[in-house]
C-alpha positions as CSV (number, residue, x, y, z in Angstrom):
1,M,-17.1,-2.4,9.7
2,L,-15.4,-0.6,12.4
3,R,-13.8,2.9,10.8
4,V,-10.6,4.2,12.8
5,A,-8.7,7.2,12.3
6,V,-5.1,6.9,13.6
7,V,-4.0,10.1,13.6
8,G,0.2,10.4,13.0
9,A,2.3,7.8,11.1
10,G,5.1,7.6,13.4
11,P,6.0,4.0,15.1
12,S,2.9,4.8,18.3
13,G,0.9,5.3,15.5
14,V,1.9,2.3,13.0
15,Y,2.0,-0.3,16.2
16,T,-1.7,1.3,16.9
17,A,-2.6,0.3,13.4
18,Q,-0.8,-2.6,13.5
19,D,-2.6,-4.0,16.4
20,L,-6.1,-3.1,15.4
21,V,-5.8,-4.8,12.4
22,A,-4.8,-8.2,14.0
23,Q,-6.7,-8.7,16.7
24,T,-9.8,-11.3,16.6
25,R,-12.2,-9.6,18.9
26,V,-13.7,-7.3,16.1
27,P,-13.9,-8.8,13.0
28,D,-13.8,-6.4,10.8
29,V,-11.7,-3.0,11.4
30,R,-10.7,0.0,8.5
31,V,-8.0,1.4,9.5
32,H,-6.7,5.4,7.9
33,V,-3.5,6.2,9.0
34,L,-3.2,9.8,8.9
35,D,-0.2,12.3,9.0
36,R,0.5,16.0,8.1
37,L,3.6,15.1,6.2
38,P,3.9,13.6,3.1
39,C,5.8,10.8,3.8
40,P,5.4,7.8,6.9
41,Y,7.2,6.8,9.9
42,G,7.2,10.1,12.4
43,L,11.0,10.0,14.0
44,V,12.3,6.9,12.2
45,R,12.6,9.4,9.4
46,Y,12.7,12.7,10.4
47,G,14.5,12.2,14.3
48,V,17.1,9.5,13.8
49,A,20.7,10.6,12.5
50,P,21.4,9.2,9.5
51,D,24.4,7.3,10.4
52,H,21.8,4.8,12.1
53,E,21.2,3.1,10.0
54,R,19.8,-0.2,11.9
55,I,17.6,1.9,13.9
56,K,16.7,3.6,10.1
57,S,16.0,0.1,8.9
58,L,12.9,-0.1,11.3
59,Q,11.7,1.1,8.5
60,G,10.9,-2.3,7.1
61,T,8.8,-2.8,9.3
62,L,6.8,-0.3,9.4
63,R,6.1,-0.4,5.8
64,S,5.3,-4.0,5.7
65,V,2.2,-3.0,8.4
66,L,1.4,0.4,6.2
67,E,0.8,-2.2,3.5
68,D,-1.5,-3.9,4.5
69,E,-4.7,-3.7,3.0
70,R,-6.8,-3.0,5.7
71,I,-4.7,-0.2,6.4
72,E,-4.6,2.6,4.1
73,F,-1.5,5.9,4.9
74,L,-2.9,9.2,3.6
75,G,-0.3,12.0,4.2
76,H,-1.0,15.5,3.7
77,V,-3.5,15.7,6.2
78,E,-3.7,18.5,8.3
79,V,-5.6,17.3,11.3
80,G,-6.5,21.0,13.8
81,R,-6.8,23.1,10.5
82,R,-9.5,23.8,7.8
83,G,-12.2,22.6,10.0
84,L,-10.6,19.0,10.1
85,G,-10.3,18.8,14.2
86,P,-11.5,16.5,16.3
87,R,-14.9,17.1,16.0
88,R,-15.1,16.9,13.2
89,L,-12.8,13.3,12.5
90,L,-14.9,12.1,14.9
91,D,-17.9,12.4,12.3
92,L,-16.3,11.1,9.7
93,Y,-14.3,8.1,11.9
94,H,-16.0,5.6,14.6
95,A,-12.9,6.7,16.3
96,V,-10.2,8.4,16.6
97,V,-6.8,7.7,18.1
98,Y,-4.3,10.6,18.5
99,C,-0.5,9.5,17.8
100,V,0.9,13.0,17.6
101,G,4.2,12.8,19.7
102,A,5.6,15.6,21.1
103,S,7.2,18.0,18.6
104,R,8.7,21.2,21.0
105,D,11.4,21.2,22.9
106,R,12.4,22.4,26.1
107,R,14.0,25.4,26.9
108,L,16.7,27.0,28.9
109,G,15.0,29.6,30.6
110,I,18.3,31.8,30.9
111,P,19.8,35.1,29.4
112,G,20.8,35.1,26.5
113,E,19.0,32.1,25.0
114,D,17.3,33.2,21.8
115,L,21.2,35.1,20.1
116,P,21.9,34.6,17.0
117,G,23.4,31.2,16.6
118,S,21.6,29.8,19.6
119,H,19.1,27.1,18.7
120,S,17.6,24.1,19.9
121,A,18.8,20.5,19.1
122,T,15.3,19.4,18.0
123,D,15.8,23.0,14.9
124,F,19.2,21.1,14.6
125,V,17.8,17.8,13.9
126,A,15.3,18.1,11.5
127,W,17.6,20.4,9.5
128,Y,20.2,17.6,8.8
129,S,17.5,15.0,8.9
130,A,15.5,16.8,5.6
131,H,12.3,17.8,7.5
132,P,10.3,19.7,4.7
133,D,9.5,22.4,8.2
134,A,13.2,23.4,8.3
135,A,13.6,24.2,4.7
136,G,14.8,27.1,5.1
137,A,16.4,26.9,8.2
138,G,20.5,28.2,8.7
139,F,22.8,27.2,10.6
140,D,26.4,28.9,11.2
141,L,29.0,26.5,11.4
142,S,31.9,28.7,10.3
143,G,32.8,28.9,14.3
144,R,35.4,26.8,15.6
145,S,33.5,25.6,19.4
146,A,29.9,24.7,19.4
147,V,28.4,23.3,22.6
148,V,25.5,20.8,23.3
149,I,23.6,21.3,26.3
150,G,22.4,17.9,27.3
151,A,22.6,14.7,28.2
152,G,21.0,12.5,26.4
153,N,21.2,10.3,23.3
154,V,19.8,13.6,20.9
155,A,22.3,16.0,22.7
156,V,24.8,12.5,21.7
157,D,23.1,12.7,18.1
158,V,24.0,16.1,17.4
159,A,27.3,16.2,18.9
160,R,28.3,13.3,16.5
161,M,27.4,14.8,13.9
162,L,29.5,18.1,14.3
163,A,31.9,16.3,15.5
164,R,32.4,13.4,12.6
165,D,34.1,13.9,9.8
166,P,31.8,14.6,6.5
167,D,32.8,12.7,3.9
168,T,32.3,9.6,6.0
169,L,28.3,10.7,5.8
170,R,28.3,11.0,2.2
171,P,27.1,7.3,1.9
172,T,24.5,8.9,3.7
173,D,20.7,9.8,3.1
174,L,21.8,13.8,4.3
175,P,20.8,16.2,1.7
176,E,23.4,18.0,-0.3
177,G,22.3,21.2,1.1
178,V,23.2,19.9,5.1
179,L,26.3,18.1,3.9
180,A,27.5,20.6,2.2
181,A,28.0,23.0,4.8
182,L,29.5,20.6,7.5
183,E,31.9,20.0,5.1
184,H,33.1,23.6,4.7
185,G,32.3,24.3,8.2
186,G,34.7,25.6,10.7
187,V,34.0,23.4,14.2
188,R,36.8,21.3,15.4
189,Q,36.3,21.6,19.6
190,V,32.8,19.9,20.5
191,W,31.6,20.4,24.2
192,M,29.0,18.1,25.9
193,A,28.0,19.6,28.8
194,A,26.0,17.9,31.5
195,R,24.2,19.1,34.8
196,R,25.4,16.6,36.8
197,G,27.3,13.2,36.8
198,P,27.8,10.1,34.8
199,S,25.9,8.3,36.2
200,Q,22.9,9.9,36.4
201,A,22.7,10.7,32.5
202,R,20.4,9.7,30.0
203,F,22.4,8.2,27.3
204,T,23.1,4.6,26.3
205,T,26.0,2.7,26.5
206,K,26.1,2.0,22.7
207,E,25.5,5.9,21.9
208,L,28.3,7.2,24.7
209,R,30.7,4.3,22.7
210,E,30.4,6.0,18.7
211,L,31.0,9.3,20.2
212,G,34.9,8.3,21.7
213,A,34.7,5.8,18.4
214,L,35.0,9.0,16.0
215,P,37.4,8.5,13.1
216,G,39.9,11.9,13.3
217,T,38.0,12.6,16.2
218,D,39.9,12.7,19.7
219,L,37.3,11.9,22.7
220,R,38.7,14.3,26.4
221,V,36.8,13.8,29.8
222,D,37.4,15.9,32.9
223,P,38.7,14.2,35.6
224,A,38.1,16.4,38.0
225,D,34.4,16.0,36.9
226,L,34.1,12.8,37.4
227,V,35.4,12.5,40.8
228,R,32.6,14.7,42.0
229,D,30.0,11.9,40.9
230,P,29.8,9.7,44.7
231,A,29.0,6.3,42.5
232,Y,31.8,6.9,40.1
233,T,34.3,6.9,43.4
234,D,32.3,4.3,45.2
235,P,32.4,0.9,44.1
236,E,28.9,-0.2,46.4
237,R,27.3,3.6,45.3
238,A,27.8,2.2,41.9
239,A,26.5,-1.6,42.3
240,E,23.6,0.1,43.0
241,L,23.0,2.2,39.9
242,P,20.5,0.1,36.4
243,A,22.7,-1.8,34.3
244,V,23.2,1.2,32.0
245,A,24.1,3.6,34.6
246,R,26.9,1.1,35.1
247,R,28.4,0.9,31.6
248,N,27.8,4.5,31.3
249,L,30.2,4.4,34.2
250,A,32.6,2.1,32.8
251,V,33.0,3.9,29.5
252,V,34.2,6.8,31.3
253,R,36.4,5.4,33.2
254,E,38.0,3.5,30.4
255,W,38.0,7.1,28.9
256,A,39.8,9.1,32.0
257,A,42.4,6.1,32.0
258,Q,43.2,6.1,28.5
259,Q,43.2,10.0,27.9
260,A,45.8,9.6,31.1
261,R,48.3,6.8,29.2
262,Q,48.2,9.1,26.3
263,A,49.5,12.3,29.0
264,A,51.9,10.2,29.9
265,D,53.3,9.5,26.6
266,G,53.3,12.5,25.3
267,P,51.7,14.4,22.4
268,T,51.4,12.7,19.0
269,A,52.0,14.5,15.9
270,G,49.2,16.1,14.1
271,A,47.0,16.1,17.2
272,A,46.5,19.8,17.2
273,D,44.5,19.3,13.3
274,R,42.2,16.9,14.7
275,R,38.7,17.2,16.1
276,C,37.8,17.2,19.3
277,V,34.4,16.0,21.8
278,R,34.7,17.5,25.1
279,L,32.6,16.1,27.5
280,R,32.2,17.7,30.9
281,F,30.1,17.5,33.9
282,F,28.2,19.2,36.4
283,L,28.2,22.1,34.9
284,R,24.7,24.1,34.8
285,P,24.3,26.9,32.0
286,V,23.2,30.2,33.9
287,A,23.6,32.7,30.7
288,L,25.1,32.0,27.1
289,L,26.9,35.1,26.7
290,E,26.8,37.9,23.5
291,S,30.2,39.2,21.4
292,G,29.4,40.8,18.1
293,G,25.7,40.4,17.9
294,A,25.8,36.6,19.0
295,V,26.7,34.4,20.9
296,G,30.0,34.2,21.8
297,A,30.4,31.9,25.1
298,V,28.2,29.8,27.8
299,R,28.4,30.9,31.3
300,F,28.7,27.2,33.3
301,E,27.8,27.2,37.5
302,R,29.9,24.5,38.8
303,T,27.0,22.1,40.2
304,V,27.9,19.6,42.8
305,P,25.6,16.4,44.3
306,D,23.4,17.7,47.4
307,G,23.1,14.2,49.4
308,A,19.5,14.0,48.4
309,G,19.4,12.9,44.9
310,G,19.8,16.4,43.2
311,L,21.9,19.2,43.0
312,R,23.4,22.6,44.5
313,G,25.6,25.3,42.6
314,T,28.7,26.2,44.1
315,G,28.7,30.1,43.3
316,T,31.8,29.4,41.0
317,Y,31.2,29.6,37.6
318,E,33.4,28.7,34.5
319,E,32.9,29.9,31.0
320,I,33.3,28.2,27.9
321,E,33.6,29.3,24.3
322,A,30.9,28.5,21.9
323,H,30.2,30.0,18.5
324,L,27.2,28.1,18.1
325,V,24.7,26.6,20.9
326,L,22.4,23.8,21.3
327,R,20.3,22.6,24.0
328,A,19.0,19.3,24.1
329,V,17.0,19.4,27.3
330,G,14.2,17.2,26.1
331,Y,10.9,17.3,24.3
332,R,7.3,18.5,25.0
333,G,4.0,17.8,23.9
334,A,2.2,20.8,21.4
335,P,-1.2,21.0,21.9
336,L,-3.6,20.1,19.3
337,P,-7.0,22.3,18.8
338,G,-9.7,20.9,20.0
339,L,-8.6,18.1,21.9
340,P,-7.7,18.6,26.0
341,F,-4.5,19.6,26.9
342,D,-2.0,19.2,30.8
343,V,0.3,22.2,30.1
344,E,2.2,21.2,33.0
345,R,2.7,17.5,31.6
346,G,2.6,18.4,27.9
347,T,-0.2,15.5,27.6
348,V,-3.5,14.8,26.2
349,P,-5.3,14.0,29.7
350,H,-6.8,10.3,29.8
351,R,-7.8,6.9,31.5
352,A,-6.2,4.0,29.4
353,G,-5.5,5.8,26.7
354,R,-8.9,7.2,26.4
355,V,-9.3,10.8,26.5
356,L,-10.6,12.4,29.0
357,R,-12.8,15.7,28.6
358,E,-13.0,17.8,32.2
359,G,-12.5,14.3,33.9
360,V,-14.7,12.2,31.7
361,P,-13.6,9.8,28.8
362,S,-15.0,11.2,25.3
363,P,-16.5,8.4,23.5
364,G,-14.7,7.9,20.7
365,E,-11.1,9.8,21.3
366,Y,-8.0,8.0,22.5
367,V,-4.4,8.5,22.4
368,A,-0.6,7.0,22.2
369,G,2.6,7.5,22.3
370,W,4.5,10.6,23.4
371,I,0.9,12.9,23.7
372,K,-0.4,10.1,25.9
373,R,2.6,9.0,28.5
374,G,5.4,12.2,27.8
375,P,8.9,11.5,25.6
376,T,9.9,8.8,27.5
377,G,11.6,5.4,26.6
378,V,13.0,4.3,23.7
379,I,10.8,3.3,20.5
380,G,10.3,-0.6,21.2
381,S,7.9,1.5,24.2
382,N,5.4,2.4,21.9
383,R,4.6,-0.8,21.5
384,P,3.1,-2.3,25.1
385,C,1.2,1.6,24.7
386,A,-0.3,1.1,21.7
387,K,-1.8,-2.1,23.1
388,E,-3.3,-0.8,26.1
389,T,-5.0,2.1,24.3
390,V,-6.6,-0.5,21.5
391,G,-7.5,-2.6,24.1
392,S,-9.2,-0.2,25.6
393,L,-10.7,1.0,21.8
394,L,-11.5,-2.8,21.4
395,D,-14.0,-2.5,25.1
396,D,-15.5,0.4,23.8
397,A,-15.8,-1.0,20.4
398,E,-20.1,-2.7,20.7
399,A,-20.9,1.0,21.5
400,L,-18.9,2.8,19.0
401,A,-20.4,1.2,16.1
402,R,-23.3,2.4,16.5
403,R,-22.1,5.9,16.0
404,R,-23.6,6.9,12.7
405,V,-20.4,8.6,10.5
406,A,-19.9,9.1,7.1
407,A,-20.0,7.2,4.1
408,D,-16.9,8.3,2.4
409,P,-14.3,9.5,5.1
410,L,-11.6,10.0,2.1
411,A,-13.8,12.5,0.0
412,E,-14.4,15.0,3.0
413,L,-11.1,14.7,4.0
414,T,-10.2,15.9,0.7
415,A,-12.6,18.7,0.7
416,A,-10.9,19.9,3.4
417,G,-7.3,20.0,2.5
418,G,-7.1,18.8,-1.1
419,P,-5.9,15.0,-2.1
420,P,-3.7,13.1,0.5
421,V,-1.0,11.8,-0.6
422,R,-1.5,8.2,-0.6
423,W,0.8,4.5,-0.7
424,S,1.2,5.5,-4.2
425,G,2.6,9.0,-3.6
426,W,4.6,8.2,-1.0
427,E,5.9,4.8,-3.1
428,A,7.5,8.0,-6.1
429,I,8.6,9.4,-3.6
430,V,11.0,6.9,-2.2
431,A,12.1,6.3,-6.4
432,A,12.3,10.2,-6.7
433,E,15.0,10.3,-4.0
434,A,16.5,7.5,-5.6
435,E,16.8,8.7,-8.9
436,L,18.5,12.2,-7.0
437,G,21.0,9.9,-5.5
438,R,22.1,8.3,-8.4
439,R,22.1,11.8,-10.1
440,L,25.0,13.1,-7.1
441,G,26.6,9.9,-7.5
442,R,25.1,8.7,-4.1
443,G,22.4,6.0,-2.7
444,P,19.3,7.5,-2.2
445,V,18.9,11.3,-0.7
446,K,16.3,13.1,0.8
447,I,14.2,15.6,-0.4
448,P,14.1,18.2,1.7
449,D,11.2,20.7,1.0
450,W,7.9,20.5,1.0
451,A,7.2,21.6,-3.0
452,G,9.8,18.7,-3.6
453,L,8.0,16.3,-1.6
454,L,4.5,17.2,-3.0
455,A,6.1,17.5,-6.3
456,A,7.3,14.0,-6.7
457,A,4.5,12.5,-5.0
458,G,2.1,13.5,-8.0
459,G,0.8,17.2,-6.8
């Protein structure tokens, strides 16, 4: 028997476990999927917006993998603490695959970034997704104007959550406290600002279209921003772009044309009371400005293409009122105590998934997912990534199987941090969330705190 620990129960960890038990090269592989949280699925549970039911439905696929009799989910197991570091795991398992993702956000590095009212989009997503680490987080949504800095899908998600009518979120699993905060919030203007043009933005077209389809919400673009993008004005340049960029440009052109028609027709009744998302391009944040002890505005420098694929500042500045600022400029991996870490790249050094210590593969240690390749791609990108790593592990299987390991790793894990939350405990959490929703007259509602989750799991 080859005993493997997979650290992380998100998509990359689950795909890794699936590949390990589905292969035929090594006949008997048993996998423990360890996670710091008492709940599986990683960002599918704690990073996908609650109104994205299609993506959230991927949990069903991941569940079917974790229910395989050769795989066991063990939650509330924190690797790197209480003596349960990488070296200790190698005493318990023939091999360990780290699929710990990229949990930190990138910072802007500008004055005023730490003012009250300035937050990372990562923290905002964790709050509305009921991540237990965010149970004490508070976001002041009483101001009228919010600015989201970034041009990726996370930026689109948080902008949409701020602009959406809270009544439309009641059927989702949004925690009751978050729903109440959105219902009583005063945000009416949501600005989404990007340093580059629409042809270089990283959001997907489906996400982009959702912004323009929110009930009771207007979407505005600035024509002066759009014409600065050479691909927007030059069909030949646009034809050279990747397909997703061409589709994004088509959507933005459609919005600009619709906006021009509406302007020609004159204002409509009730327009002043509607929420509005304003999509801006070629604006680089240079400072957050204080007002009354908190953030009050964002100062941007106007940028233009430099002709070499980059940008240059113009020395022209613009200030946008903001009572809430969310930076959504990317994720970054965090070092795990005991594992080597490339600070510049935010990843664990590896060769085809084998962890490198001082440039040499470390027997029995592997990585997959964002901690291996950086925070790039979509959920499906984790499949080939996991496959490569599992291939390397299987190539090493004969040597790995000769290693002496503990007879009962579960007993050792329990001694290090208490009884793990097993699959039956997770199913108890699912049942408790369904019951919570029933009492509130809703569908299942997430339990948003550590104490509640562990109590629901049975201790």
